[in-house]
C-alpha positions as CSV (number, residue, x, y, z in Angstrom):
1,X,35.6,85.2,39.6
2,X,35.1,88.7,40.9
3,X,37.9,91.1,41.6
4,X,39.4,91.3,45.1
5,X,42.1,93.1,47.0
6,X,44.8,91.3,49.0
7,X,47.0,91.8,52.0
8,X,49.6,89.7,53.8
9,X,50.0,90.7,57.5
10,X,52.9,89.7,59.6
11,X,51.1,89.0,62.9
12,X,47.7,87.8,64.1
13,X,47.0,91.2,65.5
14,X,47.7,92.8,62.1
15,X,45.4,90.3,60.4
16,X,42.6,91.0,62.8
17,X,43.0,94.7,62.3
18,X,43.1,94.3,58.5
19,X,39.8,92.4,58.8
20,X,38.3,95.1,60.8
21,X,39.3,97.8,58.2
22,X,38.1,95.7,55.3
23,X,34.6,95.1,56.8
24,X,32.0,92.9,55.1
25,X,33.4,90.8,52.3
26,X,36.8,90.1,54.0
27,X,38.1,86.6,54.3
28,X,41.2,85.0,55.8
29,X,43.1,82.6,53.6
30,X,45.8,80.1,54.4
31,X,46.5,77.1,52.1
32,X,43.6,78.1,49.9
33,X,42.8,74.5,48.9
34,X,39.1,75.1,49.7
35,X,38.5,78.8,49.3
36,X,40.1,79.2,45.9
37,X,38.0,76.3,44.6
38,X,34.8,78.0,45.8
39,X,35.9,81.3,44.3
40,X,36.4,79.7,40.9
41,X,32.9,78.2,41.2
42,X,31.6,81.7,42.2
43,X,30.2,80.2,45.4
44,X,32.5,82.3,47.6
45,X,32.9,86.0,46.6
46,X,35.3,87.7,49.0
47,X,36.2,91.3,48.2
48,X,39.3,91.3,50.3
49,X,41.7,88.4,51.0
50,X,43.9,88.4,54.1
51,X,46.7,85.9,53.7
52,X,47.8,84.6,57.1
53,X,50.6,82.3,55.9
54,X,53.3,84.9,56.6
55,X,52.4,85.1,60.3
56,X,55.3,83.6,62.3
57,X,54.8,81.1,65.1
58,X,51.5,79.6,64.0
59,X,52.9,76.5,62.3
60,X,54.4,74.8,65.3
61,X,53.8,71.1,66.4
62,X,54.4,70.6,70.1
63,X,53.8,67.1,71.5
64,X,56.0,67.4,74.6
65,X,53.7,69.6,76.8
66,X,50.7,68.7,78.9
67,X,48.6,68.6,75.7
68,X,49.3,68.1,72.0
69,X,49.4,71.6,70.4
70,X,49.2,72.2,66.7
71,X,49.6,75.7,65.3
72,X,46.8,76.5,63.0
73,X,49.2,77.0,60.1
74,X,50.9,73.6,60.5
75,X,50.5,71.7,57.3
76,X,48.3,68.6,57.2
77,X,51.2,66.5,55.8
78,X,53.6,67.6,58.6
79,X,51.2,66.7,61.4
80,X,50.3,63.4,59.7
81,X,53.9,62.2,59.7
82,X,55.0,63.5,63.1
83,X,56.6,60.6,64.9
84,X,54.8,61.1,68.2
85,X,51.4,61.6,66.5
86,X,51.9,58.4,64.4
87,X,52.9,56.3,67.4
88,X,50.6,57.6,70.1
89,X,47.6,59.0,68.2
90,X,47.1,57.1,65.0
91,X,43.5,58.4,64.8
92,X,44.9,61.9,64.2
93,X,47.5,60.8,61.7
94,X,45.1,58.6,59.7
95,X,42.4,61.3,59.6
96,X,44.9,63.6,57.9
97,X,46.7,61.0,55.6
98,X,43.3,59.7,54.3
99,X,42.2,63.2,53.3
100,X,42.6,64.6,49.8
101,X,45.8,64.1,47.8
102,X,49.4,64.4,49.0
103,X,49.8,67.6,47.0
104,X,46.8,69.2,48.8
105,X,48.0,67.9,52.2
106,X,51.3,69.7,51.5
107,X,49.4,73.0,51.1
108,X,46.4,72.7,53.4
109,X,46.7,73.8,57.0
110,X,45.2,72.0,60.0
111,X,43.4,75.2,61.1
112,X,42.0,76.0,57.7
113,X,40.8,72.4,57.4
114,X,38.5,72.9,60.3
115,X,36.6,75.5,58.4
116,X,36.2,73.5,55.2
117,X,32.7,74.0,53.8
118,X,30.4,71.2,52.5
119,X,30.9,69.4,49.3
120,X,27.1,69.2,48.7
121,X,26.7,69.4,44.9
122,X,23.7,71.7,45.3
123,X,25.7,74.1,47.4
124,X,28.6,74.1,45.0
125,X,26.5,74.4,41.8
126,X,26.2,77.9,40.6
127,X,26.0,81.5,41.6
128,X,22.6,81.9,43.1
129,X,21.3,83.6,39.9
130,X,18.0,82.0,39.2
131,X,18.4,82.5,35.5
132,X,21.7,80.7,35.3
133,X,21.6,77.2,33.8
134,X,22.2,74.4,36.3
135,X,21.7,76.5,39.5
136,X,19.8,74.9,42.3
137,X,18.4,76.6,45.4
138,X,20.6,76.2,48.5
139,X,19.9,77.8,51.9
140,X,23.6,77.5,52.9
141,X,24.6,79.4,49.8
142,X,21.6,81.8,49.5
143,X,19.6,82.0,52.8
144,X,15.9,81.5,52.2
145,X,16.2,80.1,48.7
146,X,15.3,76.5,49.7
147,X,17.1,73.2,49.7
148,X,17.2,71.3,46.4
149,X,18.8,68.2,48.0
150,X,15.7,67.4,50.1
151,X,13.7,66.4,47.1
152,X,16.7,65.8,44.9
153,X,19.5,63.4,44.6
154,X,20.6,62.9,48.2
155,X,22.9,59.9,48.1
156,X,25.7,61.9,49.7
157,X,23.6,63.8,52.2
158,X,23.4,63.6,56.0
159,X,21.3,61.0,57.9
160,X,22.1,62.7,61.3
161,X,21.6,66.3,62.3
162,X,19.5,67.4,59.3
163,X,16.9,70.1,59.4
164,X,14.0,71.2,57.1
165,X,16.4,73.8,55.7
166,X,19.6,71.7,55.1
167,X,20.9,68.2,54.8
168,X,24.5,68.9,53.7
169,X,27.2,66.7,55.1
170,X,30.1,68.1,57.0
171,X,33.0,67.1,54.8
172,X,36.1,66.9,57.1
173,X,38.1,63.9,58.4
174,X,40.4,65.8,60.8
175,X,37.6,67.4,62.7
176,X,36.0,64.0,63.3
177,X,39.1,62.7,65.0
178,X,39.5,65.9,67.0
179,X,35.9,65.8,68.3
180,X,36.5,62.1,69.3
181,X,39.5,63.2,71.4
182,X,37.8,66.2,73.0
183,X,40.1,68.7,71.3
184,X,39.8,72.5,71.5
185,X,40.7,75.5,69.4
186,X,42.4,78.7,70.6
187,X,40.8,81.7,68.9
188,X,41.9,85.3,68.7
189,X,39.8,88.3,67.8
190,X,39.3,92.0,68.3
191,X,37.8,91.2,71.7
192,X,40.7,89.1,72.9
193,X,41.4,85.4,73.0
194,X,39.1,82.5,73.9
195,X,39.1,78.7,73.8
196,X,36.3,76.6,72.3
197,X,35.8,72.9,72.0
198,X,36.1,71.7,68.4
199,X,32.7,70.0,68.9
200,X,31.2,73.5,69.6
201,X,32.9,75.1,66.7
202,X,30.2,73.6,64.4
203,X,26.6,74.8,64.4
204,X,23.6,72.6,63.6
205,X,21.9,73.8,60.5
206,X,18.5,74.5,62.1
207,X,16.8,77.4,60.2
208,X,20.2,79.1,59.5
209,X,22.4,76.7,57.7
210,X,24.5,79.5,56.3
211,X,25.8,80.2,59.8
212,X,28.1,77.2,60.0
213,X,30.8,78.1,62.6
214,X,30.7,79.6,66.0
215,X,33.2,82.3,65.1
216,X,32.6,86.0,65.3
217,X,33.5,88.2,62.3
218,X,37.3,88.7,62.3
219,X,38.1,85.9,64.7
220,X,41.0,83.6,63.7
221,X,41.9,80.1,64.9
222,X,45.5,80.2,66.1
223,X,46.0,76.7,67.5
224,X,44.4,73.3,68.2
225,X,45.0,71.5,71.5
226,X,44.3,67.8,72.1
227,X,44.3,66.3,75.7
228,X,46.8,63.6,76.0
229,X,45.2,60.2,76.7
230,X,46.4,56.6,76.9
231,X,43.5,55.7,74.6
232,X,45.3,57.4,71.8
233,X,47.5,54.3,71.2
234,X,44.5,52.1,70.6
235,X,42.9,54.4,68.0
236,X,42.0,54.5,64.4
237,X,40.3,56.6,61.7
238,X,38.3,54.2,59.4
239,X,37.0,55.8,56.2
240,X,34.7,54.2,53.6
241,X,34.4,56.0,50.3
242,X,33.5,55.3,46.7
243,X,37.2,55.1,45.7
244,X,40.3,54.5,47.8
245,X,42.0,57.8,47.3
246,X,41.1,61.5,47.0
247,X,37.4,61.0,47.8
248,X,35.2,62.2,50.6
249,X,33.7,59.8,53.1
250,X,30.4,58.0,52.7
251,X,30.9,57.0,56.3
252,X,33.8,57.3,58.6
253,X,34.6,56.6,62.3
254,X,37.2,58.0,64.7
255,X,37.7,55.6,67.6
256,X,40.0,55.5,70.6
257,X,39.8,53.0,73.4
258,X,40.9,52.9,77.0
259,X,40.9,49.2,78.1
260,X,41.4,47.7,81.5
261,X,41.3,44.0,82.3
262,X,39.9,43.2,78.8
263,X,37.0,45.6,79.3
264,X,36.3,49.0,77.9
265,X,37.0,51.6,80.5
266,X,36.2,54.5,78.2
267,X,35.5,54.7,74.4
268,X,35.9,57.8,72.2
269,X,33.7,57.5,69.1
270,X,32.8,60.1,66.5
271,X,31.3,59.8,63.0
272,X,32.0,61.5,59.7
273,X,30.4,61.5,56.3
274,X,26.9,61.0,57.6
275,X,26.1,64.1,59.6
276,X,25.7,67.9,59.2
277,X,28.7,68.4,61.6
278,X,31.3,66.1,63.2
279,X,29.1,63.8,65.2
280,X,30.0,62.5,68.7
281,X,28.4,59.1,69.2
282,X,27.7,59.4,72.9
283,X,25.1,56.5,72.9
284,X,27.8,54.1,71.5
285,X,30.3,55.3,74.1
286,X,27.8,54.7,77.0
287,X,26.9,51.2,75.6
288,X,30.6,50.2,75.5
289,X,31.5,51.3,79.0
290,X,32.4,48.2,81.1
291,X,31.9,45.8,78.2
292,X,34.2,43.2,76.7
293,X,34.6,44.2,73.1
294,X,33.5,41.5,70.7
295,X,32.3,41.6,67.1
296,X,28.8,41.5,68.4
297,X,29.2,44.3,71.0
298,X,31.0,46.4,68.4
299,X,28.2,46.1,65.9
300,X,25.6,46.9,68.7
301,X,27.6,50.0,69.5
302,X,27.8,50.9,65.8
303,X,24.0,50.8,65.6
304,X,23.7,52.8,68.8
305,X,25.9,55.4,67.2
306,X,23.2,55.9,64.5
307,X,20.4,56.4,67.0
308,X,18.0,59.0,65.5
309,X,19.3,58.6,62.0
310,X,16.8,59.5,59.2
311,X,17.2,58.4,55.7
312,X,16.3,60.4,52.6
313,X,15.3,59.1,49.2
314,X,18.7,57.6,48.2
315,X,21.0,57.6,51.3
316,X,19.4,55.0,53.5
317,X,22.3,52.6,52.9
318,X,24.5,55.0,54.9
319,X,22.8,54.0,58.2
320,X,23.9,50.4,58.1
321,X,27.2,51.3,56.4
322,X,28.1,53.8,59.2
323,X,27.1,51.2,61.9
324,X,29.5,48.7,60.4
325,X,32.2,51.3,59.9
326,X,32.1,52.0,63.6
327,X,32.1,48.3,64.4
328,X,35.2,47.7,62.2
329,X,36.9,50.8,63.7
330,X,36.4,49.5,67.2
331,X,37.9,46.1,66.3
332,X,40.9,47.7,64.5
333,X,41.5,50.0,67.5
334,X,41.2,47.1,70.0
335,X,43.9,45.0,68.2
336,X,46.4,47.8,68.3
337,X,49.1,47.5,71.0
338,X,48.8,50.1,73.8
């Protein structure tokens, strides 16, 4: 780990100003459950850390207003056990409670979780020094160095949204649920405030996989807002993984259903564990509109959700797995009382 300096501002404005003074190499830190890990691996090398956890007013949970509003510094565990979220939006609660361990959820923030970087083993392996033992090329870590995963062991890699430069999976659970529910983030920077859909926060890898988020230097996420919807009650986050706890998804699905007269009026469907960013399954949503939900229509929608999927050498199983994950999630959501 390289040396770094540290500051703890008391307001968002102070944090943004500190970032501006520090210049290149500055990084915000909240719970630190992801960044500290990457620093120890020598993948992230910030020269100046700006600890935002002392900023007051960014940890609130408001479920009484026109939208659900979560301060960026709210802890994952606090949001996951909020009574209103548990009752009316189980997809949100489950996406948080199925992520990491309880200890990490007690530290990690819902804003910081949105900016979690990939768990691709090639990205996380090494310093980028070609002479180092065990280091693999990674365009996300070292732009222009290549992607070892494309010709390597790609069991955990994406089958949706890949490019010739990167196949790394977006690792989050919470972002998948937020994308399904059309959530947005409130952002503050030196140029003022703005709002961005969570779906638009994530950039496709294209030829620049190292540019992962649609944030300008120094911008900070201050809150997450989720439109209220009756579909929230018939919702679930279904996650398939190699082991039941503390593991990242091989495939996951966030689903919320608005039903009328036994038919789907609107479906919200998003995928995790199989794409380079949280993946909205619009083809599945269109297929389900007006349909009675049966095991057969659910599986057809699941397969529609994987339209355009491309398997690598070892991850072809993910396509059928993800389709069935969506189908199972649809049936779980349908059976929940609205």
